[in-house]
C-alpha positions as CSV (number, residue, x, y, z in Angstrom):
1,X,-5.0,6.0,-26.8
2,X,-8.5,5.2,-28.1
3,X,-7.8,1.7,-29.0
4,X,-6.1,0.5,-25.8
5,X,-8.1,-1.6,-23.6
6,X,-6.3,-0.1,-20.4
7,X,-7.1,3.3,-21.4
8,X,-10.8,2.4,-22.4
9,X,-11.2,1.1,-18.9
10,X,-9.6,4.2,-17.5
11,X,-12.0,6.2,-19.5
12,X,-14.9,4.7,-18.0
13,X,-13.8,5.7,-14.5
14,X,-14.0,9.2,-15.7
15,X,-17.5,9.3,-17.3
16,X,-19.8,11.7,-15.6
17,X,-22.6,10.3,-13.7
18,X,-21.1,6.8,-13.8
19,X,-20.0,6.2,-10.2
20,X,-19.0,3.0,-8.2
21,X,-22.4,1.7,-7.8
22,X,-23.7,2.3,-11.1
23,X,-20.6,0.6,-12.6
24,X,-20.9,-2.4,-10.2
25,X,-24.5,-3.0,-11.2
26,X,-23.3,-2.9,-14.8
27,X,-20.6,-5.3,-14.6
28,X,-23.3,-8.0,-13.7
29,X,-24.9,-7.7,-17.1
30,X,-22.0,-6.5,-19.2
31,X,-18.6,-8.0,-17.9
32,X,-16.7,-6.3,-20.5
33,X,-17.8,-2.7,-20.0
34,X,-15.7,-1.3,-22.5
35,X,-18.2,-2.7,-24.9
36,X,-20.3,0.5,-24.2
37,X,-17.7,2.5,-25.8
38,X,-19.1,1.1,-29.4
39,X,-22.7,1.4,-28.8
40,X,-25.0,4.0,-30.2
41,X,-26.8,6.9,-28.3
42,X,-30.0,4.7,-28.1
43,X,-28.6,1.6,-27.0
44,X,-26.6,3.7,-24.4
45,X,-29.8,5.4,-23.0
46,X,-31.6,1.9,-23.0
47,X,-28.9,0.8,-20.8
48,X,-29.8,3.7,-18.4
49,X,-27.0,5.8,-18.8
50,X,-27.2,9.5,-17.8
51,X,-27.3,11.7,-20.8
52,X,-24.0,13.5,-19.6
53,X,-22.4,9.8,-20.0
54,X,-24.0,9.3,-23.1
55,X,-22.6,12.5,-24.7
56,X,-19.1,11.6,-23.2
57,X,-19.0,8.0,-24.9
58,X,-20.0,9.6,-28.3
59,X,-17.4,12.0,-27.9
60,X,-14.8,9.2,-27.3
61,X,-16.1,7.6,-30.3
62,X,-15.5,10.6,-32.3
63,X,-12.0,11.1,-30.7
64,X,-13.2,14.5,-29.7
65,X,-10.5,15.6,-27.0
66,X,-12.3,18.8,-26.4
67,X,-14.8,16.6,-24.4
68,X,-14.0,17.1,-20.5
69,X,-13.7,13.4,-19.9
70,X,-11.8,12.4,-23.3
71,X,-9.5,15.4,-22.0
72,X,-8.9,14.5,-18.5
73,X,-7.8,10.7,-19.7
74,X,-5.2,12.1,-22.1
75,X,-4.0,14.3,-18.8
76,X,-3.7,11.4,-16.8
77,X,-1.8,9.4,-19.4
78,X,0.5,12.2,-20.1
79,X,1.2,12.3,-15.9
80,X,1.6,8.7,-15.7
81,X,4.1,8.7,-18.5
82,X,5.8,11.6,-16.7
83,X,6.1,9.7,-13.6
84,X,6.6,6.4,-14.6
85,X,3.3,4.8,-13.4
86,X,1.7,1.9,-14.9
87,X,-2.1,1.4,-15.6
88,X,-3.6,-2.1,-14.5
89,X,-7.0,-2.2,-15.7
90,X,-9.9,-4.7,-15.1
91,X,-8.8,-6.8,-17.8
92,X,-4.9,-6.8,-17.7
93,X,-3.2,-10.2,-17.1
94,X,-1.5,-8.4,-14.0
95,X,-4.7,-7.3,-12.3
96,X,-4.8,-9.3,-9.0
97,X,-7.7,-12.0,-9.0
98,X,-8.1,-12.0,-5.3
99,X,-9.1,-8.1,-5.6
100,X,-11.5,-8.8,-8.5
101,X,-14.0,-10.4,-6.5
102,X,-14.5,-8.1,-3.7
103,X,-17.4,-5.8,-3.2
104,X,-16.5,-2.4,-5.2
105,X,-13.4,-3.7,-6.7
106,X,-11.5,-0.8,-8.3
107,X,-11.8,-1.0,-12.2
108,X,-8.2,0.7,-12.7
109,X,-5.2,0.6,-10.5
110,X,-2.3,2.9,-10.7
111,X,1.1,1.3,-9.9
112,X,4.8,2.0,-9.8
113,X,7.2,-0.7,-9.1
114,X,6.8,-4.3,-10.2
115,X,3.4,-4.9,-11.2
116,X,4.0,-8.6,-11.0
117,X,3.8,-8.6,-7.4
118,X,0.1,-8.1,-7.5
119,X,-0.2,-11.9,-8.2
120,X,1.7,-12.9,-5.1
121,X,0.1,-14.1,-1.9
122,X,0.0,-11.5,0.4
123,X,-0.5,-10.6,3.9
124,X,-2.0,-7.3,5.2
125,X,-0.2,-5.6,8.3
126,X,-2.0,-2.6,9.8
127,X,-2.2,-0.6,12.9
128,X,-2.1,2.3,15.0
129,X,-0.3,5.6,13.7
130,X,0.5,6.3,17.2
131,X,2.4,2.6,18.0
132,X,4.2,2.0,21.1
133,X,7.7,0.8,20.7
134,X,6.7,-2.5,21.3
135,X,4.3,-2.3,18.6
136,X,6.7,-0.9,15.9
137,X,9.0,-3.9,17.0
138,X,6.0,-6.4,16.6
139,X,5.3,-4.8,13.1
140,X,9.0,-5.1,12.1
141,X,9.7,-8.6,13.2
142,X,6.5,-10.1,11.9
143,X,6.9,-8.4,8.7
144,X,10.4,-9.8,8.1
145,X,9.4,-13.4,9.1
146,X,6.2,-13.6,7.2
147,X,8.4,-12.5,4.0
148,X,10.8,-15.0,4.8
149,X,8.1,-17.4,4.7
150,X,6.9,-16.5,1.3
151,X,3.9,-14.0,2.2
152,X,4.4,-10.6,0.8
153,X,3.6,-7.8,3.1
154,X,1.1,-5.2,2.1
155,X,0.1,-2.1,4.1
156,X,-0.9,1.5,3.8
157,X,2.6,3.3,4.2
158,X,0.9,5.2,7.2
159,X,3.0,6.3,10.1
160,X,3.3,4.0,12.8
161,X,2.9,0.2,12.3
162,X,2.0,0.6,8.5
163,X,5.8,2.1,8.1
164,X,7.2,-0.2,10.4
165,X,5.8,-3.3,8.6
166,X,7.1,-2.2,5.1
167,X,10.6,-1.2,6.7
168,X,10.7,-4.5,8.3
169,X,10.3,-6.4,5.2
170,X,12.8,-4.1,3.1
171,X,15.5,-4.1,5.7
172,X,15.2,-8.1,5.7
173,X,15.6,-7.9,2.0
174,X,12.1,-8.6,0.6
175,X,9.6,-6.7,-1.5
176,X,6.7,-5.1,-0.2
177,X,3.4,-3.4,-1.5
178,X,2.1,-0.2,-0.3
179,X,-1.3,1.2,-1.0
180,X,-2.0,4.8,-0.8
181,X,-4.8,7.0,-0.6
182,X,-3.5,9.8,-3.3
183,X,-1.8,9.9,-6.4
184,X,1.4,8.2,-7.1
185,X,3.2,11.5,-7.9
186,X,2.9,12.3,-4.5
187,X,4.0,10.3,-1.3
188,X,1.9,10.6,1.5
189,X,2.8,11.2,4.3
190,X,5.9,13.2,3.6
191,X,7.5,11.9,6.5
192,X,7.5,8.5,4.6
193,X,8.9,10.0,1.6
194,X,12.2,7.9,1.7
195,X,10.5,4.9,2.6
196,X,8.1,5.2,-0.4
197,X,10.9,5.6,-2.5
198,X,12.4,2.2,-1.2
199,X,9.0,0.5,-1.8
200,X,8.9,1.7,-5.4
201,X,12.6,0.6,-6.2
202,X,12.0,-2.9,-4.3
203,X,8.4,-3.4,-4.4
204,X,5.3,-1.9,-5.6
205,X,3.2,1.3,-4.9
206,X,-0.5,1.1,-5.6
207,X,-3.5,3.6,-5.8
208,X,-6.8,3.8,-7.4
209,X,-6.3,7.4,-7.7
210,X,-4.8,9.3,-10.7
211,X,-1.8,11.2,-10.5
212,X,-2.3,14.6,-9.0
213,X,-5.1,13.4,-6.6
214,X,-4.2,14.9,-2.9
215,X,-4.7,12.7,0.2
216,X,-8.1,13.2,1.6
217,X,-9.6,12.0,4.8
218,X,-12.4,10.0,2.5
219,X,-9.7,8.3,0.5
220,X,-8.5,6.2,3.3
221,X,-11.3,3.8,3.9
222,X,-11.4,3.3,0.2
223,X,-7.7,2.6,0.3
224,X,-8.2,0.1,3.1
225,X,-10.7,-2.2,1.3
226,X,-7.7,-2.6,-1.4
227,X,-5.4,-3.4,1.5
228,X,-7.7,-6.2,2.6
229,X,-8.9,-7.3,-0.8
230,X,-5.2,-8.0,-2.0
231,X,-4.5,-10.0,1.1
232,X,-5.4,-13.8,2.1
233,X,-5.4,-12.3,5.8
234,X,-4.8,-9.2,7.7
235,X,-2.6,-8.9,11.0
236,X,-3.6,-6.0,13.1
237,X,-0.5,-5.1,15.5
238,X,-2.0,-2.4,17.4
239,X,-5.3,-0.3,17.4
240,X,-7.4,1.6,19.8
241,X,-11.2,0.9,19.8
242,X,-11.9,3.8,17.4
243,X,-9.0,2.8,14.9
244,X,-9.3,2.8,11.2
245,X,-7.6,-0.5,11.6
246,X,-10.8,-2.1,12.8
247,X,-12.7,-0.8,9.7
248,X,-10.2,-2.7,7.8
249,X,-10.4,-5.7,9.7
250,X,-14.1,-5.7,9.4
251,X,-13.8,-5.2,5.5
252,X,-11.4,-8.0,5.4
253,X,-14.1,-10.3,7.2
254,X,-16.7,-9.0,4.9
255,X,-14.3,-10.0,2.2
256,X,-13.9,-13.5,3.5
257,X,-10.3,-12.9,4.8
258,X,-8.6,-14.2,8.0
259,X,-8.1,-11.6,10.8
260,X,-5.4,-12.1,13.1
261,X,-4.7,-9.6,16.2
262,X,-1.7,-9.5,18.6
263,X,-2.8,-8.8,22.4
264,X,-1.1,-6.3,24.4
265,X,-1.4,-4.9,27.9
266,X,-5.0,-4.4,29.2
267,X,-4.0,-1.2,30.4
268,X,-2.8,0.0,26.8
269,X,-5.0,1.9,24.8
270,X,-3.6,0.7,21.4
271,X,-4.2,-2.9,22.5
272,X,-8.2,-2.5,23.2
273,X,-8.7,-2.7,19.5
274,X,-6.9,-5.9,19.2
275,X,-8.7,-7.3,22.2
276,X,-11.9,-6.4,20.7
277,X,-11.1,-8.2,17.5
278,X,-10.1,-11.3,19.5
279,X,-13.4,-11.4,21.5
280,X,-15.2,-11.0,18.0
281,X,-13.3,-14.2,16.9
282,X,-10.1,-12.9,15.3
283,X,-7.1,-15.3,15.7
284,X,-4.8,-14.6,18.9
285,X,-1.4,-14.5,17.4
286,X,2.1,-14.4,19.1
287,X,4.2,-16.0,16.7
288,X,4.1,-16.2,12.8
289,X,3.1,-20.0,13.0
290,X,0.0,-19.0,14.2
291,X,-0.7,-17.2,11.1
292,X,0.6,-19.9,8.8
293,X,-1.3,-22.5,10.8
294,X,-4.8,-20.5,10.1
295,X,-4.1,-20.1,6.4
296,X,-3.2,-23.8,5.9
297,X,-0.7,-26.1,6.3
298,X,1.0,-25.4,3.0
299,X,2.2,-22.1,4.4
300,X,4.5,-24.1,6.9
301,X,7.0,-24.7,4.1
302,X,10.6,-23.9,5.1
303,X,11.8,-20.4,4.1
304,X,12.3,-20.5,0.1
305,X,10.5,-23.7,-0.5
306,X,7.9,-23.2,-3.4
307,X,9.2,-19.4,-3.8
308,X,9.3,-18.4,-7.7
309,X,12.4,-17.9,-9.3
310,X,14.0,-14.4,-8.6
311,X,14.6,-13.9,-12.4
312,X,11.1,-14.2,-13.0
313,X,10.1,-11.3,-10.3
314,X,10.8,-9.8,-7.0
315,X,9.1,-12.6,-5.1
316,X,8.6,-12.3,-1.4
317,X,10.5,-15.5,-0.6
318,X,13.5,-14.4,-2.2
319,X,15.9,-11.7,-1.1
320,X,16.5,-8.6,-2.8
321,X,19.7,-7.2,-4.1
322,X,18.7,-3.5,-3.2
323,X,21.1,-0.8,-2.1
324,X,20.7,0.6,1.4
325,X,19.7,4.3,1.6
326,X,22.4,5.1,3.7
327,X,25.2,3.4,1.2
328,X,25.9,6.9,-0.4
329,X,26.5,8.6,3.0
330,X,29.8,9.7,4.6
331,X,31.1,7.5,7.5
332,X,30.3,10.1,10.1
333,X,26.7,10.2,9.0
334,X,26.5,6.5,9.0
335,X,28.0,6.2,12.4
336,X,25.1,8.6,13.7
337,X,22.6,6.7,11.7
338,X,23.5,3.6,13.3
339,X,23.3,4.9,16.8
340,X,19.9,6.1,16.3
341,X,16.8,4.0,16.9
342,X,13.3,4.2,16.5
343,X,12.4,6.0,19.7
344,X,13.9,9.2,20.5
345,X,17.4,9.9,21.4
346,X,18.8,13.0,22.9
347,X,21.7,14.8,21.5
348,X,23.9,14.1,24.5
349,X,23.1,10.5,24.4
350,X,24.2,10.4,20.4
351,X,27.4,12.3,21.6
352,X,28.3,9.7,23.8
353,X,27.4,6.7,21.3
354,X,29.2,8.2,18.7
355,X,32.1,10.2,20.2
356,X,31.2,13.3,18.3
357,X,31.4,16.5,19.5
358,X,28.1,18.2,19.5
359,X,28.8,20.8,16.5
360,X,29.6,17.6,14.2
361,X,26.7,15.8,15.6
362,X,24.0,18.5,15.0
363,X,25.5,18.7,11.2
364,X,25.3,15.2,10.5
365,X,21.6,15.1,12.0
366,X,20.8,17.7,9.8
367,X,22.0,16.2,6.9
368,X,20.1,12.9,7.8
369,X,17.1,14.9,8.2
370,X,17.3,16.5,4.7
371,X,18.1,13.0,3.1
372,X,14.6,11.9,5.0
373,X,16.2,9.2,7.1
374,X,15.7,10.9,10.6
375,X,13.2,13.3,12.1
376,X,13.4,15.3,15.2
377,X,10.9,14.4,17.8
378,X,10.1,15.5,21.6
379,X,13.3,14.1,23.5
380,X,15.5,14.0,20.5
381,X,16.0,12.5,17.2
382,X,14.7,9.2,15.8
383,X,15.1,6.9,12.7
384,X,12.1,7.3,10.1
385,X,10.8,3.6,9.5
């Protein structure tokens, strides 16, 4: 544990009185912060470290696991091993170069899935949690086509546009990256548990928070800077004027990323945020080619051209041989699932579409709900993205 570079970086994130601002300031003068772990107490104090941080580093040097910070690292490592979580540290070859250069880049990322995907060119797709059916359809279609054009879709696994973007890429046979605001041992929101498992199996889930960390409101703006930091540009599908998506778009601009927005009806509350961004200079988008044109002519290559070999990783430009989550269902449940859409449908409509009597339909819907594939909603039942 004590000799591993990744664990050393992890320990630095656990140091008391050594927060983000202090770490960022020290990185400007000490590119390899793990050098601090071999300094004596006088040198550490000369660097301006708080007495509690100095005491923790001395405990690390003496391998004293009774120290709170040292024992916390040991527990995180045990939890990561239990849940199949990788640690990608600042100096790891898998640490994404695009993210390294943003303000307040995380020293450590926790990852479940194929960490090699971090190195691929990415496009963030974000938007309202209360998206319209048209907005959800836009998110799915753009995600599928952008994936097909060799851009890896990255989003935040939230309800609405985020989930639809991940599902659009996966359903088209491509990898996707989800950045979440809690530990990777729990998938939030719970409605996207099945979708999150698909992301892990066929792509990558990332967090800067260690296992056991619950989802908190303050975590999501921090998560958003990672989504934009990983991406060459951010596409806002639908957003209200007070949407968190506008915060992410602002972060993207501050990070030097491109911002794209899909316009909507002037009467729609979830279109006003997009219209505001367009007025502020975001690129108005109605086709994928608009995005590729802005990012550069090199992105106008035909699908598959220049994509890495599938044997080297799971690239965005190559289809994945992933099993559908409905493959293990019985034929009756498959028929019900296929009859459902992403908008609520009544049991009467589903009975007509499937030819099933009401009692059998309800049984199938209950099984699908237990599997995390459908949810009840006002007006009936619908697929979970």
